[in-house]
C-alpha positions in Angstrom: -47.6 -21.3 -25.5 -50.3 -23.6 -24.1 -50.5 -26.9 -22.4 -53.2 -29.6 -22.8 -55.4 -30.8 -20.0 -57.3 -34.1 -20.2 -60.8 -34.1 -18.9 -62.3 -37.6 -19.0 -62.0 -38.8 -22.6 -61.8 -35.2 -23.9 -58.6 -33.2 -24.5 -58.6 -29.4 -24.3 -55.9 -26.7 -23.8 -55.4 -24.4 -20.9 -53.3 -21.3 -20.9 -51.4 -21.9 -17.7 -47.8 -21.5 -18.8 -46.3 -18.6 -16.9 -43.1 -16.9 -17.9 -41.1 -19.2 -15.6 -42.6 -22.4 -17.2 -42.0 -20.9 -20.7 -38.3 -20.6 -19.8 -38.4 -24.3 -18.7 -39.8 -25.3 -22.1 -36.9 -23.5 -23.8 -34.4 -25.5 -21.7 -33.5 -29.1 -22.1 -36.3 -30.1 -19.8 -38.6 -28.6 -22.4 -37.9 -31.5 -24.8 -38.9 -34.1 -22.3 -42.1 -32.1 -21.5 -42.9 -32.0 -25.3 -42.4 -35.8 -25.6 -44.8 -36.3 -22.7 -47.4 -34.0 -24.2 -47.2 -35.9 -27.5 -47.7 -39.2 -25.8 -50.8 -37.8 -24.1 -52.2 -36.7 -27.4 -52.0 -33.1 -26.6 -49.5 -32.3 -29.2 -47.7 -33.9 -32.2 -44.1 -33.9 -33.2 -43.2 -31.0 -35.6 -43.4 -31.9 -39.2 -40.7 -29.6 -40.4 -37.8 -27.7 -38.9 -38.9 -24.5 -37.3 -42.6 -25.4 -36.9 -44.1 -25.3 -33.4 -43.3 -28.0 -30.9 -46.9 -28.1 -29.6 -49.7 -28.4 -32.1 -52.7 -26.3 -31.2 -56.0 -28.1 -31.3 -58.3 -25.1 -30.8 -59.5 -22.9 -33.7 -57.3 -20.0 -34.5 -58.5 -16.5 -33.6 -57.9 -13.8 -36.3 -57.0 -10.2 -35.6 -59.9 -8.0 -36.8 -58.9 -4.6 -38.4 -62.5 -3.5 -38.4 -62.6 -2.9 -42.1 -65.5 -5.2 -43.1 -68.9 -5.0 -41.4 -70.5 -8.2 -40.3 -73.9 -9.6 -41.3 -76.1 -8.8 -44.3 -77.8 -5.4 -44.7 -80.9 -5.4 -46.9 -83.8 -2.9 -47.0 -82.8 -1.2 -43.8 -82.4 -4.5 -41.8 -79.1 -6.0 -40.7 -79.1 -9.7 -40.0 -76.1 -11.0 -38.1 -75.4 -14.3 -36.4 -72.8 -14.3 -33.6 -71.2 -17.0 -31.6 -69.0 -17.1 -28.5 -66.3 -19.8 -28.7 -62.8 -20.5 -27.3 -59.8 -20.4 -29.5 -56.0 -19.8 -29.8 -55.2 -16.2 -30.0 -52.0 -14.9 -31.7 -51.6 -11.4 -30.2 -48.0 -11.0 -31.5 -46.5 -12.8 -34.4 -48.7 -15.1 -36.6 -46.5 -18.0 -35.5 -47.0 -17.4 -31.8 -46.9 -17.4 -28.8 -50.6 -18.2 -28.3 -53.1 -17.6 -25.5 -56.4 -19.4 -25.1 -59.3 -16.9 -24.7 -63.0 -16.6 -25.5 -63.9 -14.6 -28.6 -66.8 -13.7 -30.8 -67.3 -14.9 -34.4 -69.9 -14.7 -37.1 -71.5 -18.1 -37.4 -69.5 -20.3 -39.8 -66.5 -17.9 -39.8 -63.3 -17.5 -37.9 -63.2 -16.2 -34.4 -62.1 -12.5 -34.2 -60.5 -10.1 -31.7 -62.1 -7.7 -31.5 -65.4 -9.2 -32.3 -67.1 -8.7 -35.7 -67.7 -5.1 -36.6 -71.4 -4.1 -36.5 -71.6 -1.0 -38.7 -74.9 0.4 -40.1 -76.5 3.7 -41.2 -78.8 5.4 -38.7 -82.3 4.0 -38.7 -81.2 0.5 -39.3 -83.0 -2.4 -37.6 -80.7 -5.1 -36.3 -81.8 -8.7 -36.0 -79.1 -10.6 -34.1 -78.7 -14.1 -32.8 -76.0 -15.0 -30.3 -75.0 -18.6 -29.6 -72.9 -19.7 -26.6 -70.8 -22.5 -27.9 -68.6 -22.8 -24.8 -68.6 -26.1 -22.9 -70.1 -24.6 -19.7 -71.1 -21.3 -18.1 -73.5 -18.5 -18.9 -72.5 -15.7 -21.2 -74.0 -12.3 -20.4 -73.9 -10.1 -23.5 -74.2 -6.3 -23.2 -74.6 -3.6 -25.8 -76.9 -5.4 -28.3 -79.8 -3.0 -27.9 -81.2 0.2 -29.5 -79.4 3.5 -29.4 -80.8 5.4 -27.7 -81.9 2.6 -25.3 -81.4 1.0 -22.0 -78.3 -1.3 -21.8 -78.4 -2.4 -18.2 -80.1 -5.7 -18.8 -77.8 -8.2 -20.7 -78.7 -11.2 -22.8 -78.2 -14.2 -20.6 -77.1 -17.2 -22.7 -76.4 -20.6 -21.0 -73.8 -22.9 -22.6 -75.2 -24.5 -25.7 -78.1 -22.1 -26.1 -78.9 -19.3 -28.4 -80.8 -16.0 -28.0 -82.3 -13.6 -30.5 -82.7 -9.9 -30.2 -84.1 -7.1 -32.4 -83.4 -3.4 -32.0 -83.2 -0.2 -33.9 -80.2 2.2 -34.1 -81.3 5.8 -34.6 -78.6 7.7 -32.8 -75.3 8.1 -34.8 -72.1 7.5 -32.8 -69.4 5.1 -31.6 -70.7 2.3 -29.4 -69.6 -1.2 -28.5 -70.9 -4.6 -27.4 -69.2 -6.9 -24.9 -69.7 -10.1 -22.9 -68.6 -11.7 -19.7 -68.6 -15.4 -18.8 -67.1 -14.7 -15.3 -70.0 -12.5 -14.2 -67.7 -9.5 -13.9 -68.3 -6.0 -15.0 -66.4 -4.7 -18.0 -63.8 -2.9 -15.8 -63.0 -6.2 -14.0 -62.5 -8.6 -17.0 -58.9 -9.4 -17.5 -58.5 -13.1 -18.3 -60.5 -15.7 -20.3 -63.3 -13.3 -21.3 -61.2 -10.2 -21.5 -61.4 -10.1 -25.3 -65.1 -10.4 -25.7 -65.7 -6.9 -27.1 -66.6 -5.6 -30.5 -67.4 -2.2 -32.2 -70.9 -1.0 -33.0 -70.9 2.0 -35.2 -73.9 4.0 -36.4 -73.1 6.3 -39.3 -75.2 9.4 -40.1 -77.5 9.0 -43.1 -75.6 9.5 -46.4 -72.2 9.7 -44.8 -69.5 7.4 -46.2 -67.4 5.4 -43.7 -64.0 7.1 -44.2 -62.7 6.6 -40.6 -60.8 3.8 -38.9 -62.1 1.9 -35.8 -59.7 0.8 -33.1 -60.6 -1.4 -30.1 -58.3 -1.7 -27.1 -58.0 -5.0 -25.1 -55.8 -6.1 -22.2 -55.3 -9.7 -21.0 -53.6 -10.8 -17.8 -52.2 -14.1 -16.6 -52.9 -13.7 -12.9 -50.2 -16.2 -12.0 -51.6 -16.9 -8.5 -55.3 -17.8 -8.0 -57.1 -15.0 -6.3 -54.3 -12.5 -6.7 -54.7 -9.0 -7.9 -54.2 -8.7 -11.7 -50.9 -7.1 -11.0 -48.5 -9.9 -11.5 -47.7 -12.6 -14.1 -47.9 -11.9 -17.8 -49.9 -9.2 -19.6 -50.8 -8.6 -23.3 -52.2 -5.2 -24.4 -53.6 -5.0 -27.9 -55.1 -2.7 -30.5 -57.5 -4.5 -32.9 -56.1 -7.8 -31.6 -52.4 -7.2 -32.0 -49.6 -5.9 -29.8 -46.7 -3.8 -31.1 -44.5 -4.4 -33.1 -47.2 -6.5 -34.7 -49.9 -3.8 -34.7 -51.0 -2.3 -38.0 -48.7 0.3 -39.6 -50.5 3.3 -41.1 -49.5 5.7 -43.9 -50.9 9.1 -44.6 -50.0 12.2 -46.5 -49.3 15.6 -44.9 -52.6 17.4 -44.5 -54.7 14.4 -45.3 -58.0 14.3 -43.3 -57.6 11.4 -40.8 -60.5 10.4 -38.5 -60.3 7.6 -35.9 -62.8 6.1 -33.6 -61.4 4.6 -30.4 -63.2 2.1 -28.1 -61.7 1.1 -24.8 -62.8 -2.5 -24.3 -60.4 -3.1 -21.5 -60.7 -3.0 -17.7 -58.9 0.3 -17.1 -58.5 3.8 -18.5 -55.8 4.6 -21.2 -54.2 8.0 -21.8 -53.5 7.9 -25.6 -50.7 10.1 -26.8 -49.8 11.3 -30.3 -46.2 12.3 -31.1 -45.4 15.3 -33.3 -48.9 16.7 -33.8 -52.2 17.5 -32.1 -55.6 15.8 -32.6 -59.1 17.2 -32.2 -61.6 15.4 -30.1 -65.0 15.6 -31.8 -67.1 13.1 -29.7 -67.0 11.2 -26.5 -69.1 8.4 -25.0 -69.3 5.4 -22.7 -70.5 2.7 -25.1 -74.2 3.4 -24.4 -74.3 7.2 -25.1 -72.4 9.1 -27.7 -72.0 12.9 -27.3 -71.1 14.8 -30.4 -69.2 17.9 -29.3 -70.1 21.2 -30.9 -67.2 23.1 -32.4 -66.8 25.4 -29.4 -66.5 22.4 -27.1 -64.1 20.3 -29.1 -60.6 20.2 -27.7 -57.1 19.9 -29.1 -54.9 17.5 -27.3 -51.7 15.4 -27.6 -52.9 13.1 -24.8 -56.5 12.0 -24.2 -57.7 9.8 -21.3 -60.3 7.2 -22.3 -62.0 5.5 -19.3 -62.8 1.8 -19.3 -65.7 1.3 -21.7 -65.2 4.8 -23.1 -65.2 5.9 -26.7 -63.7 8.9 -28.6 -63.8 10.2 -32.1 -60.7 12.2 -33.1 -59.2 13.9 -36.1 -55.4 13.9 -36.5 -53.8 17.1 -37.6 -50.8 15.6 -39.4 -48.7 18.6 -40.6 -45.2 17.1 -40.6 -43.5 14.3 -42.6 -41.9 11.5 -40.7 -42.5 8.4 -38.7 -44.6 8.9 -35.6 -46.2 6.8 -32.9 -49.6 6.9 -31.2 -49.6 5.0 -27.9 -50.9 4.6 -24.4 -48.7 6.7 -22.1 -48.8 4.1 -19.3 -45.5 2.4 -19.3 -47.1 -1.0 -18.5 -49.0 -0.7 -21.8 -46.2 0.5 -24.1 -42.9 -0.9 -22.7 -41.5 -4.3 -23.5 -40.4 -4.5 -19.9 -43.9 -5.1 -18.8 -44.7 -8.1 -20.9 -43.8 -10.0 -17.7 -44.3 -8.7 -14.2 -42.6 -9.6 -11.0 -44.7 -12.0 -8.8 -45.0 -9.6 -5.9 -47.4 -9.3 -3.0 -50.9 -8.3 -4.2 -51.5 -4.6 -3.8 -47.8 -3.8 -3.4 -47.5 -2.4 -6.9 -46.2 -3.0 -10.4 -42.7 -3.8 -11.4 -41.2 -5.2 -14.6 -39.7 -8.6 -14.4 -36.0 -8.7 -13.8 -33.8 -9.5 -16.9 -36.3 -8.5 -19.6 -35.2 -4.9 -20.2 -36.0 -4.1 -23.8 -37.0 -7.6 -24.6 -39.1 -6.7 -27.6 -39.5 -7.9 -31.2 -37.7 -4.8 -32.4 -35.1 -2.3 -31.3 -37.6 0.3 -30.0 -38.2 -1.3 -26.6 -41.9 -0.8 -27.1 -44.7 -3.4 -26.8 -48.4 -3.2 -26.4 -50.7 -0.3 -27.2 -48.6 1.4 -29.9 -49.4 2.3 -33.5 -46.8 3.3 -36.1 -47.7 6.2 -38.4 -45.7 7.3 -41.5 -46.6 10.7 -42.8 -45.5 11.2 -46.4 -45.1 14.5 -48.3 -48.5 15.8 -49.5 -50.1 18.7 -51.3 -49.7 20.9 -48.2 -46.0 20.0 -47.6 -43.7 22.9 -47.3 -40.2 23.6 -46.3 -40.0 24.7 -42.7 -39.6 28.5 -42.3 -36.1 29.5 -41.6 -35.5 31.8 -38.7 -33.1 34.8 -38.8 -32.6 34.4 -35.0 -29.6 32.2 -34.2 -30.4 29.0 -32.3 -30.2 29.1 -28.6 -27.8 26.4 -27.4 -28.3 24.4 -24.3 -26.5 21.4 -22.8 -28.6 18.9 -20.9 -26.8 16.2 -18.9 -28.4 12.8 -18.0 -26.6 11.7 -14.9 -26.7 9.2 -12.0 -26.9 10.8 -8.6 -25.7 8.5 -5.8 -27.7 8.2 -2.6 -26.7 10.4 0.4 -28.0 10.8 3.9 -30.4 13.4 2.7 -31.6 12.0 -0.7 -32.0 8.7 -2.4 -30.1 7.7 -5.6 -31.7 9.1 -8.7 -31.3 9.5 -12.4 -31.3 13.2 -13.0 -31.1 16.0 -15.6 -28.9 19.0 -15.1 -28.2 22.0 -17.3 -24.5 22.7 -18.0 -24.1 26.5 -18.4 -20.3 26.8 -18.4 -17.3 24.8 -19.4 -17.6 22.6 -16.3 -20.6 20.4 -15.3 -22.5 21.5 -12.2 -22.0 19.7 -8.9 -23.9 16.4 -9.0 -25.1 16.7 -5.4 -27.0 19.8 -6.5 -29.1 17.9 -9.0 -32.9 17.8 -8.4 -35.9 15.8 -9.4 -37.6 16.9 -11.5 -35.1 18.3 -13.9 -34.7 22.0 -14.3 -37.5 23.9 -16.0 -36.5 24.4 -19.7 -37.9 27.8 -20.6 -38.1 28.5 -24.3 -39.7 31.1 -26.6 -42.3 30.4 -29.3 -40.7 30.9 -32.7 -37.1 30.9 -31.5 -35.0 28.0 -32.5 -33.1 25.9 -30.0 -30.4 23.3 -30.1 -30.3 21.0 -27.0 -27.3 18.8 -26.7 -28.2 15.8 -24.5 -25.1 14.1 -23.0 -25.7 10.6 -21.6 -23.6 10.1 -18.5 -25.7 7.1 -17.4 -24.4 3.5 -17.6 -27.1 2.5 -20.1 -28.6 4.0 -23.3 -31.4 6.6 -23.1 -33.5 8.7 -25.4 -35.3 12.0 -24.7 -38.8 12.8 -25.9 -40.0 16.4 -26.2 -43.6 15.6 -25.3 -46.2 17.8 -27.0 -43.6 19.7 -29.1 -44.2 19.8 -32.9 -40.8 19.1 -34.4 -39.0 17.0 -37.0 -39.5 13.3 -36.3 -35.7 12.6 -36.2 -35.5 14.7 -33.0 -38.6 13.4 -31.4 -36.8 10.8 -29.3 -38.0 7.4 -30.4 -34.9 5.4 -31.2 -35.1 2.8 -33.9 -38.3 4.3 -35.3 -38.3 8.1 -35.6 -36.9 9.9 -38.7 -37.8 9.7 -42.4 -36.6 7.4 -45.1 -33.2 6.0 -44.3 -32.7 8.5 -41.5 -33.5 6.8 -38.2 -33.3 8.3 -34.7 -30.5 6.6 -32.7 -30.4 5.8 -29.0 -28.0 7.9 -27.0 -25.4 5.4 -25.8 -23.4 5.9 -22.6 -20.8 8.6 -23.0 -22.4 9.8 -26.2 -24.6 12.8 -27.1 -27.4 13.8 -29.4 -28.4 17.3 -30.5 -32.2 17.9 -30.7 -33.1 20.9 -32.9 -36.5 22.4 -33.0 -38.4 25.7 -33.1 -41.4 25.6 -30.7 -44.5 26.7 -32.8 -46.8 27.5 -29.8 -46.5 28.6 -26.2 -47.6 26.4 -23.4 -46.7 23.7 -20.9 -44.9 20.6 -22.2 -42.6 17.8 -20.8 -39.2 16.5 -21.5 -38.7 12.9 -20.3 -36.8 9.7 -21.0 -38.3 7.6 -23.9 -36.2 4.6 -23.3 -39.3 2.8 -22.0 -37.5 2.1 -18.8 -39.4 2.1 -15.5 -36.3 2.9 -13.4 -35.1 5.7 -15.6 -38.5 7.4 -15.4 -39.2 6.9 -11.7 -35.6 7.7 -10.9 -36.2 11.2 -12.1 -35.4 11.6 -15.9 -38.2 14.1 -16.5 -38.8 17.9 -16.2 -41.1 20.7 -17.3 -40.7 22.3 -20.7 -42.3 25.8 -20.7 -42.7 27.8 -23.9 -43.4 31.5 -23.6 -44.8 34.0 -26.1 -42.3 36.4 -27.6 -41.6 39.2 -25.2 -42.9 37.3 -22.2 -40.7 36.6 -19.3 -40.9 33.7 -16.8 -41.6 34.8 -13.3 -41.1 31.9 -10.8 -43.0 33.8 -8.2 -46.3 33.6 -10.1 -45.7 30.9 -12.7 -45.7 27.6 -10.8 -45.1 24.2 -12.4 -46.6 21.3 -10.3 -44.9 18.1 -11.5 -46.5 14.9 -10.3 -44.0 12.0 -10.2 -43.5 8.7 -8.4 -41.0 8.2 -5.6 -39.9 4.6 -5.9 -39.9 1.4 -7.9 -43.3 0.1 -6.7 -46.1 1.7 -8.6 -48.9 1.5 -6.0 -46.9 1.7 -2.8 -44.3 4.3 -3.7 -45.2 7.8 -2.6 -46.5 10.4 -4.9 -44.1 13.3 -5.5 -45.0 16.9 -6.0 -42.0 18.7 -7.6 -39.8 15.8 -6.5 -40.9 15.6 -2.8 -43.3 13.5 -0.9 -43.5 16.3 1.7 -43.3 19.4 -0.5 -42.6 22.9 0.8 -45.7 25.1 1.2 -46.7 27.3 -1.7 -46.7 30.9 -0.5 -49.1 33.1 -2.4 -50.3 36.7 -2.0 -53.8 38.1 -2.0 -54.7 39.8 -5.3 -51.9 38.3 -7.4 -52.7 36.2 -10.4 -50.9 32.8 -10.5 -50.5 30.3 -13.3 -50.5 26.7 -12.0 -49.0 24.3 -14.6 -49.9 20.7 -13.7 -47.9 17.9 -15.3 -48.4 14.1 -14.7 -45.3 12.2 -15.5 -45.7 9.1 -13.3 -45.2 5.7 -14.8 -48.8 4.4 -14.8 -50.9 7.1 -13.1 -53.9 7.0 -15.4 -56.3 9.2 -13.4 -54.9 11.1 -10.4 -57.4 13.6 -8.8 -56.1 17.1 -8.1 -57.9 19.4 -5.7 -57.2 22.9 -4.4 -59.2 23.0 -1.2 -60.3 25.7 1.3 -61.3 23.5 4.2 -63.4 20.7 2.7 -64.6 22.7 -0.2 -62.8 23.3 -3.5 -61.5 26.8 -4.3 -62.2 28.2 -7.8 -59.7 28.7 -10.7 -60.0 29.4 -14.4 -59.0 26.9 -17.0 -56.3 28.2 -19.3 -54.7 25.5 -21.4 -54.6 21.7 -22.1 -51.5 20.0 -23.4 -49.9 23.3 -24.2 -52.8 24.5 -26.3 -54.7 27.6 -25.1 -58.4 26.8 -24.5 -61.0 28.6 -26.6 -63.3 31.1 -24.8 -66.1 28.6 -24.4 -63.7 26.3 -22.4 -61.5 28.9 -20.6 -64.0 29.3 -17.8 -64.0 29.6 -14.0 -64.8 26.4 -12.3 -64.3 24.4 -9.1 -60.6 23.7 -8.5 -60.8 19.9 -9.2 -59.0 18.0 -11.9 -58.5 14.4 -13.2 -55.1 14.2 -14.8 -53.5 11.1 -16.5 -49.9 10.5 -17.2 -48.8 12.5 -20.2 -51.4 15.2 -19.7 -50.7 18.9 -18.8 -53.3 21.4 -17.6 -52.9 25.1 -16.9 -55.1 27.1 -14.5 -55.2 30.7 -13.4 -55.7 31.2 -9.6 -56.2 34.6 -7.9 -56.6 34.3 -4.1 -59.1 36.8 -2.8 -58.6 36.4 1.0 -55.9 35.4 3.4 -55.9 31.9 4.8 -54.6 28.4 4.4 -55.5 26.1 1.5 -54.4 22.6 0.6 -53.3 21.2 -2.8 -54.1 17.5 -2.8 -53.2 14.8 -5.3 -55.1 11.6 -4.8 -54.2 8.2 -6.3 -57.7 6.6 -6.4 -56.6 3.0 -6.8 -55.4 2.7 -3.2 -56.6 6.1 -1.8 -53.1 7.6 -1.1 -52.3 11.3 -1.2 -49.7 13.9 -1.7 -50.5 17.2 0.0 -48.9 20.6 -0.3 -49.9 23.5 2.0 -50.9 26.7 0.3 -50.4 29.8 2.5 -52.1 32.9 1.3 -50.8 36.0 3.0 
């Protein structure tokens, strides 16, 4: 919703309605406000029942699916005319609500979010003009230059003026252009100019454009002038739309699927695919694109893309069903975060009270989410049946009350007999679930909470129905249910590969996750046994309801017990980040002030190929939803430190490592 502001004899809209004022407009007072706006000329009375009470006077901004290139391409020259204007953006339903933002458009055409797609074969010369149609302020446009080239100097375009630029694109890759009218760098745009981004794709000569292009954007209503962008309302979008209004995609099993991703927002995003892996074939920063040779390409289920970063990926869709691809930060995929508590700047993030699962559908998701349906294809086959009887486990989701020694928590416990274990013995994280590759398992999840839940088996390739996305997962008429209080759900799967995975709540609920509903899921090779002395999961969690002020937990503790290692023994360290929004924690194993050395072993449960399984400095950047495995063999006695740094506010969790 928007409100009109009169400046002299001119009327324009300002996007200043916070969540609180929106609720007022829905009340009886809202009718009086509407009448007042109509009398001021800012709105008109609705013409038909169900139409919007406030008539929008700015041009409408369209969502751009990046399917049609902009401009005219003739004889190796692309001519494109761009404009920067203000308009009404519909990031959710086509009927609203709306937000007033700045956007790019082709001259004479509708505004678009993201901006018009510039896509050309390598060797193309681009002749572009950019007009600043805003009422005031200088627009600084970056990225409209040659590749390779120097992108440090922007086009500076005062209000009402136009600039022309010519450049040549000779390096194939995924790039982007963007602008600011607030004189902020890309990683600090989050309000009016936050959606001034567009894709710039250079295709190799003779290669058909068979991939899809997705651009991420995030908008914040700051609420209080000068406050951190950590309170008020936020909207996170893919190609201009927020789930459940993002595009739904349909593919066949085994169909080649290539995507290009551009992060046009101000912060990194760990993007996670359910039910399958994807291969990362290139990476870049908008200025430079690096095509990865085959031996350097990586398989992943979660990939962190920094602000301004780009990736090209190939999805390996081998199972039928409905899947999701989403940012693993709760604030960008949970409906709870559409409105945030107005809290002290710097204190942290917290969903607004009373909006639990306030989404346009039953999944509880909103934001950076894509829905994927995989249909039977030429490579479809019935899953292999095992002659080994399924191993049966019972996993309890419970509420542990606070005691003098521990805070209240939501916890997982394994029930191994007819009676449930003592609740006071429950730990955070949940128990390590140790399974064997190729051996079927049936896990009965019993919900003893006072609200529904759902459990996702993160990184495991399994049937969609058991994947843990209620209201979406499954195939055809079969839809994954939520697990209601007092009810249970049986998840059946056969792990197809050995590695480090995660089980965690997928109820998109901040308090369930930070309360402790997560744990390591370790799959061993046949014949392998789990040795807790040398096989060490390090689970990174959050110890409270404030995202930036709550302590970092290592295996459930802000003051973890020392790790006691022995000289000459080889250890496997399994790092898991399952915080709510930790998009780039820095992990270091230090001897004094210098890093030790370890050998990379696996990423997201997939063993690394020889070219990547190398010895390196013991430093790591890990985002929520990622897992990394390293081998470490201490050579000398001494004391080390395992540090996990939260860069945003420079806070640490530290575990002593005693080598004897």
